[in-house]
SEVEX-707075 format. One record per residue: x, y, z of N, C-alpha, C in turn. Coordinates in steps of 0.1 Angstrom, whole numbers, padded with zeros to 4 digits, always signed. Each point is the difference from the previous one (the first is absolute). Last residue first. Example, Ala and Ser with C-alpha at 12.3 -4.5 7.8 and 13.67 -1.06 7.14 Angstrom:
2
+0128-0022+0071+0009+0011+0000-0008+0011+0008/+0003-0057-0001-0009+0012+0000+0009+0012+0000/
This chain:
325
+0753+0576-0230+0009+0009-0007+0010-0008-0008/-0033-0019+0031-0005+0002-0013+0009+0009-0009/+0007-0011+0048+0004-0011-0009-0005+0002-0014/+0000+0028+0043+0002+0005-0014+0005-0012-0009/-0036-0002+0045+0015+0002-0003+0001+0005-0014/-0043+0007+0035+0005-0008-0011+0015+0004-0003/-0021+0003+0050-0001+0008-0012+0006-0009-0012/-0017+0001+0056+0003-0009-0011-0002+0008-0013/+0011+0015+0054-0009+0001-0012+0006-0009-0010/+0002+0015+0057+0004-0010-0011-0009+0001-0012/+0016+0031+0047-0011-0003-0010+0006-0009-0011/+0010+0020+0055+0005-0006-0013-0012-0004-0009/+0008+0038+0041-0008-0011-0005+0005-0004-0013/+0016+0029+0048+0003-0003-0014-0009-0012-0005/-0006+0038+0042+0000-0014-0005+0003-0001-0015/-0007+0032+0048+0007+0001-0013+0003-0014-0004/-0034+0026+0039+0006-0012-0006+0006+0004-0014/-0027+0016+0051+0008+0005-0011+0007-0013-0006/-0041+0018+0038+0005-0011-0008+0008+0005-0012/-0024+0013+0054+0006+0004-0013+0005-0012-0007/-0037+0013+0042+0008-0010-0006+0005+0005-0014/-0026+0016+0051+0006+0004-0013+0008-0012-0005/-0040+0016+0040+0008-0010-0006+0005+0004-0014/-0026+0018+0051+0004+0002-0014+0009-0011-0005/-0038+0018+0042+0009-0010-0005+0003+0002-0015/-0024+0023+0049+0005+0002-0013+0009-0012-0004/-0044+0017+0036+0012-0007-0002+0005+0002-0015/-0036+0017+0045+0004+0002-0014+0014-0006-0003/-0024-0007+0043-0010+0007-0008+0004+0000-0015/+0025-0017+0040-0013-0006+0001-0010+0007-0009/+0042+0029+0003-0001-0014+0007-0014-0003+0002/+0019+0030-0039-0006+0003+0013-0004-0013+0006/+0027-0003-0035+0000+0014-0001-0006+0006+0013/+0026-0050-0007-0012+0009+0004+0003+0014-0003/+0022-0040-0030-0001+0003+0014-0011+0010+0003/+0036-0025-0041-0014+0001+0005+0001+0004+0015/+0030-0011-0050+0000+0007+0012-0015+0002+0005/+0036-0028-0039-0013+0003+0006+0002+0008+0012/+0029-0014-0050-0001+0001+0015-0014+0003+0004/+0037-0015-0045-0011+0008+0005+0000-0001+0016/+0021-0024-0052+0003+0007+0013-0013+0007+0005/+0027-0031-0041-0013+0001+0006+0002+0005+0014/+0030-0007-0048-0001+0005+0013-0014+0002+0004/+0034-0024-0040-0013+0002+0005+0001+0004+0015/+0030-0010-0049+0000+0006+0013-0014+0003+0004/+0032-0024-0042-0012-0001+0008+0001+0005+0014/+0026-0005-0054-0001+0006+0013-0014-0003+0006/+0024-0034-0035-0006+0013+0000-0002+0005+0014/+0037-0034-0024-0010+0001+0011-0006+0014+0001/+0020-0021-0047+0004+0006+0013-0011+0000+0010/-0007-0022-0041+0015+0001-0001+0006+0006+0013/-0047-0029-0003+0006+0013+0000+0015+0000-0001/-0031-0039+0003-0001+0006-0013+0006+0014+0000/-0002-0026+0041+0007-0008-0010+0000+0007-0014/-0001+0028+0045-0009-0007-0007+0007-0008-0012/+0026+0013+0045-0003+0005-0013-0011-0009-0006/+0004+0005+0054+0007-0005-0011-0005+0005-0013/+0000+0024+0051-0007-0007-0010+0009-0006-0011/+0011+0029+0039+0000-0014+0002-0007-0008-0010/+0002+0047-0003+0013-0003+0004+0002-0015+0002/-0039+0029-0013+0005-0010-0008+0014-0005+0004/-0040+0019+0034+0007+0005-0012+0006-0012-0007/-0036+0019+0043+0004-0011-0009+0008+0006-0011/-0021+0015+0052+0008+0002-0012+0003-0013-0007/-0034+0027+0040+0004-0012-0006+0007+0002-0013/-0015+0028+0048+0004+0001-0013+0005-0014-0005/-0030+0029+0043+0006-0012-0006+0005+0004-0014/-0024+0017+0052+0006+0004-0012+0007-0013-0006/-0040+0018+0041+0009-0010-0006+0006+0006-0013/-0033+0012+0050+0004+0002-0014+0010-0011-0005/-0035+0024+0044+0007-0012-0006+0003+0003-0014/-0023+0022+0049+0007+0003-0013+0008-0013-0004/-0045+0000+0031+0014-0001+0001+0006+0003-0014/-0047-0003+0008+0004+0010+0010+0016+0000+0002/-0019-0014-0048-0004-0004+0013+0005+0011+0010/-0010-0008-0058+0007+0006+0011-0006-0005+0013/-0005-0032-0043-0004+0014+0005+0009+0004+0011/-0005-0039-0044+0006+0004+0012-0004+0014+0004/-0034-0027-0032+0014+0006+0000+0005+0002+0014/-0036-0036-0022+0001+0010+0011+0014+0005+0000/-0034-0028-0037+0013+0004+0005-0001+0011+0011/-0029-0042-0028-0002+0012+0009+0013+0003+0007/-0021-0029-0044+0013+0003+0007-0002+0013+0008/-0030-0040-0027-0002+0013+0007+0012+0002+0009/-0009-0031-0048+0004+0001+0013-0002+0014+0006/-0031-0009-0041+0012-0006+0004+0004+0001+0014/-0038+0020-0025-0002-0014+0003+0012-0007+0005/-0017+0054+0005+0008-0009-0009-0002-0014+0005/-0025+0034+0021+0004+0007-0012+0007-0009-0010/-0005-0009+0055-0006-0002-0012+0007+0008-0011/-0010-0008+0058+0010+0000-0011-0007-0002-0013/-0024+0000+0040+0007+0013+0000+0011+0001-0010/-0028-0040+0008-0006+0010-0009+0007+0014+0000/+0028-0046+0012-0013+0006+0004-0004+0011-0010/+0032-0043-0014+0000+0011+0009-0013+0007+0001/+0018-0040-0026-0010-0002+0010+0002+0012+0010/+0043-0006-0027-0013-0003-0004-0009-0001+0012/+0046+0016+0001+0000-0006-0013-0014-0003-0005/+0028+0036+0034-0012-0009-0001-0002-0005-0014/+0041+0022+0032-0004-0004-0013-0012-0009+0001/+0029+0042+0029-0008-0013+0001-0005-0003-0014/+0043+0030+0026-0011+0000-0009-0006-0014+0000/+0037+0038+0027-0005-0013-0002-0011+0000-0011/+0032+0037+0009-0001-0007+0013-0004-0015-0002/+0026+0037-0033-0012-0009+0001+0001-0008+0013/+0034+0031-0017-0012+0008+0002-0013-0009+0001/+0045-0017-0008+0000+0007+0013-0012+0008+0002/+0007-0024-0041-0003-0009+0011+0000+0007+0014/-0013+0031-0041+0010-0010+0002-0003-0009+0012/-0032+0034-0034+0004-0005+0013+0011-0011-0001/-0021+0008-0044-0006+0008+0011+0005-0007+0013/+0012-0017-0043-0004+0013-0004-0004+0009+0011/+0015-0044+0008+0009+0005-0010-0003+0013-0005/-0040-0028+0020+0014-0001+0003+0008+0005-0011/-0046-0002-0006+0002+0010+0011+0015+0000+0004/-0026-0010-0049+0008-0006+0011+0003+0010+0011/-0028+0009-0039+0002-0015-0002+0007-0006+0012/-0032+0043+0007+0012-0003-0007+0002-0015-0001/-0026+0035+0033-0003-0003-0014+0013-0002-0007/-0018-0005+0052+0012+0004-0007-0003-0004-0015/-0035+0010+0043+0004-0007-0012+0012+0006-0006/-0012+0001+0053-0002+0008-0012+0005-0007-0012/+0004-0015+0046-0014-0001-0004-0003+0008-0012/+0044-0004+0018-0008+0006+0010-0015+0001-0004/+0022-0015-0039+0009+0005+0010-0008+0008+0010/-0009-0041-0040-0005+0011+0008+0011+0004+0010/-0009-0032-0048+0009+0005+0010-0006+0012+0007/-0017-0044-0033-0003+0013+0006+0010+0003+0011/-0006-0034-0047+0004+0002+0014-0003+0014+0004/-0005-0019-0045-0012+0000+0008+0003+0002+0015/+0033-0004-0037-0006+0013+0000-0013+0001+0009/+0025-0042-0006+0007+0010+0008-0007+0014+0001/-0028-0046-0008+0008+0008-0008+0007+0011+0009/-0014-0047+0022-0007+0011-0006+0010+0008-0007/+0008-0040+0028-0003-0002-0014-0006+0011-0007/+0013+0002+0047-0010-0010-0002-0004-0002-0015/+0029+0039+0002-0004-0005+0013-0012-0009-0003/+0045+0023-0027-0013-0007-0002-0004-0006+0014/+0034+0043-0018-0002-0012+0009-0014-0005-0002/+0039+0034-0026-0014-0006+0000-0001-0012+0009/+0031+0047-0002+0001-0015+0003-0014-0006+0000/+0023+0046-0026-0008-0005+0011+0001-0015+0001/+0024+0025-0033-0003+0011+0010-0008-0005+0012/+0015-0024-0042+0008-0002+0013-0003+0011+0010/-0025-0024-0044+0001+0013+0007+0007-0002+0013/-0012-0036-0029+0009+0008-0008+0003+0014+0007/-0016-0051+0021-0004+0013-0004+0011+0007-0007/+0000-0043+0022-0010-0001-0010-0005+0014-0005/+0032-0011+0036+0006-0005-0013-0010+0000-0011/-0012+0013+0045+0008+0010-0007+0006-0005-0013/-0034-0016+0036+0000-0003-0015+0009+0010-0007/-0010-0024+0051+0006+0012-0006+0002-0003-0015/-0037-0019+0039+0012-0003-0008+0004+0013-0007/-0033-0023+0042+0005+0012-0006+0012-0004-0008/-0025-0031+0029-0008+0004-0012+0004+0013-0007/+0015-0006+0051-0005-0011-0009-0008+0005-0011/+0037+0032+0023-0013-0005+0002-0003-0012-0010/+0040+0025-0001+0001-0008+0012-0014-0006+0003/+0009+0032-0036+0001-0015-0003+0002-0009+0012/+0000+0049+0002-0014-0006-0002+0001-0015-0003/+0038+0030+0006-0004-0009+0011-0014-0005-0002/+0020+0033-0028+0005-0013-0003-0004-0011+0010/-0009+0048+0003-0011-0008-0006+0005-0014-0004/+0028+0037+0017-0007-0008+0011-0010-0010-0006/+0047+0019-0019-0014+0002-0004-0009-0009+0009/+0051+0007-0006-0007+0006+0011-0015+0003-0003/+0037-0022-0026-0006+0012-0005-0008+0007+0011/+0008-0049+0008+0008+0006-0011-0007+0012-0005/-0002-0023+0050-0008+0004-0011+0009+0007-0011/+0000-0032+0051+0008+0006-0012-0010+0003-0012/-0015+0002+0053+0002-0010-0011+0006+0007-0012/-0011+0025+0040+0011-0009+0002+0002-0010-0011/-0036+0035+0004+0013+0007+0003+0012-0010-0001/-0045-0015-0006+0002+0010-0010+0014+0006+0002/-0016-0031+0031+0002-0007-0013+0004+0011-0010/-0012+0015+0043+0012-0007+0000+0004-0007-0013/-0042+0022+0005+0011+0010-0001+0013-0007+0000/-0042-0029-0018+0003+0009+0012+0013+0008-0002/-0041-0025-0030+0015+0002-0001+0004+0010+0011/-0047-0032-0007+0007+0011+0005+0015-0001-0003/-0041-0029-0010+0009+0006-0010+0008+0011+0004/-0032-0022+0028+0010-0010-0003+0009+0005-0011/-0040+0021+0021+0013+0006+0002+0011-0010-0003/-0055+0009-0015+0010-0008+0005+0013+0007+0002/-0052+0014-0002+0013+0006-0004+0011-0009+0006/-0046-0007+0010+0004-0006-0012+0013+0005-0005/-0010+0000+0053-0005+0006-0012+0004-0008-0012/+0013-0006+0048-0014-0004-0003-0005+0005-0013/+0047-0011+0031-0004+0008-0011-0014-0006-0004/+0032-0001+0048-0009-0006-0009-0004+0009-0011/+0047-0002+0030-0013+0007-0002-0008-0007-0010/+0040-0015+0038-0004+0000-0013-0014+0007-0002/+0035+0016+0039-0010-0011-0003-0004+0000-0015/+0040+0019+0034-0005+0001-0014-0008-0012-0003/+0008+0024+0050+0003-0011-0009-0005+0003-0014/-0005+0027+0042+0010+0003-0010+0004-0011-0010/-0037+0022+0040+0002-0012-0009+0009+0004-0011/-0016+0020+0052+0007+0002-0013+0002-0013-0007/-0034+0026+0039+0005-0013-0005+0007+0002-0013/-0015+0032+0046+0003-0001-0014+0005-0014-0003/-0029+0036+0037+0009-0012-0002+0001-0003-0015/-0028+0035+0016+0014+0004+0002+0010-0012-0002/-0048-0004+0000+0005+0005-0013+0015+0004+0001/-0020-0040+0031-0001+0014-0001+0006+0005-0014/-0022-0049+0002+0009+0007+0009-0001+0015-0002/-0010-0050-0028-0007+0009+0010+0011+0006+0009/+0012-0014-0051-0002-0006+0014-0006+0010+0009/-0002-0009-0057+0003+0009+0012-0002-0007+0013/+0011-0012-0055-0007-0005+0012+0005+0008+0012/-0002+0002-0059+0006+0004+0013-0009-0006+0011/+0012-0006-0058-0010-0001+0011+0008+0003+0014/+0007+0009-0055+0008+0001+0013-0011+0000+0011/+0006-0010-0056-0009-0002+0011+0008+0000+0013/+0009+0021-0053+0004-0008+0012-0010+0000+0011/+0006+0008-0055-0010+0003+0011+0003-0009+0011/+0030+0019-0045-0003-0010+0010-0011+0006+0009/+0026+0020-0038-0012-0008-0004-0005-0010+0011/+0049+0018+0007-0009+0006-0010-0011-0010-0003/+0022-0004+0048+0005+0000-0014-0011+0005-0009/+0013+0002+0057-0010-0001-0011+0007+0001-0013/+0011-0013+0055+0006+0005-0013-0010-0003-0011/+0006+0002+0057-0010-0003-0011+0005+0007-0013/+0021+0000+0046+0004-0010-0009-0011-0004-0011/-0014+0019+0050+0010+0005-0011+0003-0012-0009/-0039+0017+0039+0005-0011-0008+0009+0006-0011/-0026+0012+0050+0008+0005-0011+0006-0011-0007/-0043+0011+0038+0009-0009-0007+0007+0006-0012/-0027+0011+0051+0004+0006-0013+0010-0010-0007/-0038-0015+0037+0014+0005-0001+0003+0004-0014/-0050+0004+0021+0009-0010-0006+0014+0006+0000/-0040+0024+0014-0001-0013+0007+0010-0010-0005/-0012+0038-0033-0002+0001+0014-0002-0013+0006/+0030+0005-0044-0015+0000+0004+0000+0001+0015/+0037-0002-0047-0003+0005+0013-0015+0000+0003/+0045-0017-0035-0015-0001+0003-0002+0004+0014/+0040+0003-0043-0004+0003+0014-0015-0002+0001/+0044-0012-0036-0014+0000+0002-0003+0002+0015/+0041+0009-0040-0002-0003+0014-0015+0002+0003/+0031-0011-0048-0010+0007+0008+0001-0004+0014/+0028-0001-0052-0001-0005+0013-0010+0009+0008/-0004-0003-0055+0011+0001+0010-0004-0005+0014/-0028+0023-0045+0007-0012+0003+0011+0003+0011/-0046+0030-0004+0013-0002-0007+0007-0013+0005/-0054+0005+0000+0012+0002+0008+0013-0001-0008/-0052-0004-0008+0009+0010-0006+0011+0003+0009/-0041-0020+0026+0005-0002-0013+0010+0010-0004/-0022-0024+0046+0007+0012-0004+0006-0002-0014/-0038-0021+0040+0006-0001-0013+0006+0013-0004/-0025-0033+0044+0005+0013-0005+0007-0003-0014/-0036-0025+0041+0008+0000-0012+0005+0014-0003/-0032-0018+0034+0014+0000+0004+0010+0001-0011/-0050+0003-0001+0005-0014+0000+0015-0001+0003/-0022+0042-0001-0007-0009+0010+0004-0014+0000/+0037+0034-0018-0015+0000-0001-0006-0009+0011/+0049+0027+0003-0006-0013-0004-0016+0002+0001/+0034+0041-0011-0006-0007+0012-0007-0013-0005/+0046+0031-0019-0014-0004-0002-0006-0006+0013/+0046+0030-0023-0007-0005+0012-0014-0003-0004/+0055+0010-0020-0014-0001-0003-0007-0006+0012/+0051+0024-0016-0009-0007+0009-0014+0000-0005/+0057+0008-0016-0015+0001-0003-0008-0008+0010/+0050+0004-0003-0008+0006+0011-0015+0002-0003/+0038-0021-0027-0003+0014-0002-0008+0007+0011/+0017-0046+0002+0010+0007-0008-0003+0015-0002/-0028-0032+0024+0012+0003+0007+0010+0008-0008/-0054-0002+0002+0010-0004-0010+0013+0005+0005/-0045-0011+0029+0010+0010-0003+0010-0007-0010/-0055-0005+0022+0012-0006-0006+0010+0011-0004/-0045-0011+0036+0009+0010-0007+0011-0007-0006/-0052-0008+0023+0011-0007-0006+0008+0011-0008/-0040-0004+0041+0008+0009-0008+0012-0007-0006/-0050-0021+0016+0015+0000+0003+0007+0010-0010/-0049-0014+0002+0005+0013+0005+0015+0001+0004/-0025-0048+0001-0003+0012-0008+0006+0012+0006/+0011-0054+0003+0000+0012+0008-0002+0012-0010/-0009-0059+0004+0005+0012-0008-0002+0013+0009/+0010-0052+0019-0010+0009-0004+0005+0013-0007/+0026-0037+0020-0003-0002-0014-0012+0009-0004/+0024-0001+0043-0010-0011-0001-0004-0003-0015/+0030+0036+0014+0006-0012+0004-0009-0012-0002/-0011+0041-0031+0004+0000+0014+0006-0014+0003/-0001+0025-0050-0007-0009+0009+0006+0003+0014/-0002+0023-0054+0006+0000+0014-0009-0008+0009/+0012+0000-0056-0010-0001+0011+0007+0001+0013/+0013+0016-0055+0001-0010+0011-0012+0002+0010/+0033+0022-0046-0013-0002+0006+0002-0010+0011/+0028+0032-0040+0001-0008+0012-0014+0000+0006/+0026+0009-0051-0011+0002+0009+0002-0009+0012/+0032+0025-0043-0005-0012+0007-0011+0004+0009/+0022+0021-0050+0000+0000+0015-0005-0013+0006/+0001+0014-0047+0014+0002+0005+0000+0000+0015/-0041-0003-0026+0009-0011-0005+0014+0001+0005/-0034+0033+0011-0002-0013+0007+0010-0010-0005/+0012+0053+0003-0009-0009-0009+0000-0014+0006/+0010+0037+0035+0006-0004-0012-0010-0008-0008/+0004+0038+0043-0009-0010-0007+0006-0003-0013/+0019+0033+0027-0001-0011+0009-0009-0011-0005/+0034+0041-0022-0013-0006+0000+0000-0012+0010/+0039+0026-0013-0009+0009+0008-0014-0006+0002/+0035-0020-0028+0003-0001+0014-0009+0008+0009/-0003+0001-0048-0006-0012+0006+0003-0001+0015/+0020+0035-0024-0014+0002+0000-0007-0012+0007/+0046-0003-0008-0003+0010+0011-0015+0002+0001/+0015-0027-0035+0000-0007+0013-0002+0009+0012/+0001+0018-0044-0011-0009+0001+0000-0007+0014/+0036+0029-0012-0012+0007+0001-0012-0009+0003/+0042-0020-0009+0000+0007+0013-0013+0008+0002/+0006-0022-0041-0002-0009+0011-0001+0007+0013/+0012+0025-0038-0014-0004+0000-0004-0009+0011/+0045+0011-0007-0007+0011+0005-0015-0003+0001/+0027-0033-0019+0003+0002+0015-0008+0011+0006/-0001-0007-0047-0008-0010+0008+0002+0001+0015/+0027+0026-0028-0014+0005-0001-0009-0009+0008/+0045-0013-0004-0002+0011+0010-0014+0005-0001/+0012-0033-0031-0002-0006+0014-0002+0011+0010/+0009+0013-0044-0014-0005+0001-0002-0006+0014/+0042+0016-0010-0009+0011+0001-0014-0005+0001/+0035-0032-0005+0001+0007+0013-0011+0011+0001/+0013-0035-0034-0014+0002+0004+0000+0008+0013/+0032-0015-0044+0001+0008+0012-0014+0004+0005/+0032-0031-0039-0014+0001+0006+0002+0007+0014/+0027-0013-0051+0001+0006+0013-0014+0002+0006/+0027-0032-0040-0012+0007+0004+0002+0005+0014/+0032-0018-0044-0001+0002+0015-0012+0009+0002/+0022-0036-0040-0008+0012+0003-0002+0001+0015/
């Protein structure tokens, strides 16, 4: 028996939906907390004293997004709901040299502490700090479960389902062999039932058994964080793992990709119980495209994945013989 499967139309519908959704999200400068990061810190002078009234400006280098705050009486500042990625931090105050710090990279669910020290001098003078310094995380939202973009794009994945990398975290197991439903992949996090896991995309709940394989391919996922237990009050609804997904988005530079993976029966051996080798052809193909509609303001990113398969399945049945005739 030969079964044919063609999900191209359904994939195209998801592609169109994804473009509309991500375009709408790209126009917003405030994202849900679970899919963003926070930056905070204290500004000191050379003697260790705090400096109030310092203007701290951060710039998201990929999109040009800028945020500005002033330090409080204790010299502290805080900026929540920041998109993940690389930032440039600038601090300015009268009587002090202007400081510019680059190499600050934020990941999902992180609260990074970026303390700054200003030197006495003219505002026209500038101190540039370009070293990548380790950032301190002070919140209950751990980032030890982070699966970064390099891992998602470069590690081998059978079927290109990004959720398979969940098992890179301690305490996560894949229970696929224990289910009769192959439409989703049940993961157990810290021994909890798979249906108690919660998937969120840009902080919005994904209602379904599995985010991978049904929604977004590896090219459309930038990174995601897995919280197994002891997470803060901003998470909840379900008692299992909290999987916060950040999709890839458009930037000020146009970028894209295209791919096709082919598997067929040309190099396969015949099944022991088959008289002939059945046909098997699988094509998985797609591409991405992202870039600015209006630089520093509006961005577009789209992802399409198609899947076609022609597969022969052998069935073995036990029937009574005619020995009674």
